[in-house]
Structures are given as C-alpha cells and as structure tokens.
N, C-alpha and C positions, 0 to 999 in steps of 0.2 A: 567196817571202819567206824571208829567212834565219831559221833556227830561233830565234836569240836575240831576234828581235823579232816572232815570230808571236803572234797573239792571235785570239780569236774575232771581234773587230771587224775589218771590212775596212779596209785601208790604202789611202788615195787615192794614186796614183802622183805627184800633184803636191805632196805634202807633203814638207817639209824640216823636221826638228826641229833647233833651234839653241839655243845659249846663249852668253852673253858673260861675260867676267871682266874686271874693271877694277882695276888696282893702280897705284900711283904710277909704276912703271917699265915696265908692260906692259899692253896691251889684247889680249885674244884673243877671237876669234869662231870657233866650231866648229859646223858644220852636218853633219847626218847624213841621208842619204836612206834611209828605212826599207825601201823596196822593193828597193834594190840593195845596201845596206850601205855605200855610198860615204861616206867621211868627208872633209870639206873644212875644214881649219883655216887661219886667218889670224892674223897677229901684227902689232901696231904697237908698237914699242919703240925704244929707242936702238940696239939691236942689229940689228933687222930692221924694215923699213918696207914693209908690204904694203897700204898704203891703196888704191892704184890697182887692184891685183889684187882686193881686197875689193870695190871699187865695180864692177868688171867682172863679178864673180860675182853680185852683187845685181842688176845690170842684166840679166844673163842669166836669172835667176830670174823677174824681172818679165816678160821677153819671152816666157816659156813659161807665164805665169799660174800660177806656183808659189805654194804657200801655206806660209808660215813659221809653225811652231808652236813655242811656247816657254813657259816658266814666267815669269810676271810680265812678259811682254814689252810689254804695252800701257803699263804704268806705269813701267817702268824700261828694259828692253833696247831697245825701239824708239826712245824719245826719244834715247838715247845713239847708236844707229846713225844716226838721222836727223841728229844733230849732225855726225857724221863725214861723211855724204853732203853736207850743206850747206856744210861747211868742208873739203872734200877737199884743197884746195891748201894749207891753213894748219894743219889739225888736227895737234896733237902729242900724244904720250902723256900729257903733263901736262895739256893742255887737255881731253882726253877724260876723264881721271880727275877733273878739277875739275867737269866737266859731270855725271859720274856721281854725285859726292858731292852736288852741288846737287839732283839728282833724289832721292837717298836722303833728304836733309834734308826735302824737300817731302813725300815719302811718310810719313816719321815724323810730321811735323806733321799731315797729313791723317788718319792712323790715330789720333793722339791726340785730335783734334777729334771723330772718329766715336765713339771710346770714351767721351768725356765726354758727348756728346749721348745715347748709349744709356743711360748711367748716370743722366742728368738729363733725361729726354725733355720735361719741361714747363718747362724754364728756357731 
C-alpha cells in the first residue's frame, strides 16, 4: 500500500475511491485505486468528450465486482453518474449539469424538511 494512503484499517483491493465535479462547462470523474495508487480521470466538456471511455471504465469495474467509495455518492454522485450511463448517446455537459443541479435542489429541500421536522417533532 502506498505510504500516502496507509492506515491501520485494511484496504479491500476491490475499492475505488471516486468523486465527481459538475460545472456548466465541465463534468469530471476521478477514481483512485488505493491499493495501487492508480488515478483515472475522465472529462466531459465542450473541449473533451470521454463519455464512452468513462462508460467502459465503469463497465470494467462492474465486471470485477469493484466497490466504488465516495462522499455523498448515494444522494448526489451516483444519480448523476446513472444519468450519464442511461443517456450515454445524448448526454451533454449542459444536461449533466442540469441533472446535478436538480439533484442539489432536491437535497436542499429534503434537508430543510428534516430540519423543520426535528425542530417541530409533534407538528
């Protein structure tokens, strides 16, 4: 295990740590394999379109039963990635960004409802 990612906790070799970034003009996905230190970035933008390379990478991970680990991935990252997978032939950087903003709006709404519910549990 590379020194920069060593810890007392064991690292499963199937793990890939990832994150996405979404902006109006660029979508990025970066995955790091902690056991090897391999870093795999993808970009979807007006400058570079790696949609199909990205899909091939994800398909390969699925084929080896890899586990993708990320922050807020169930509520935000995964739904955006799922959108790209389901619209691989038509997804644009703008449509990806719009989907991400839609997810953000839903998260903000859900968090505000939870907050109100906690403040007024009997209403």
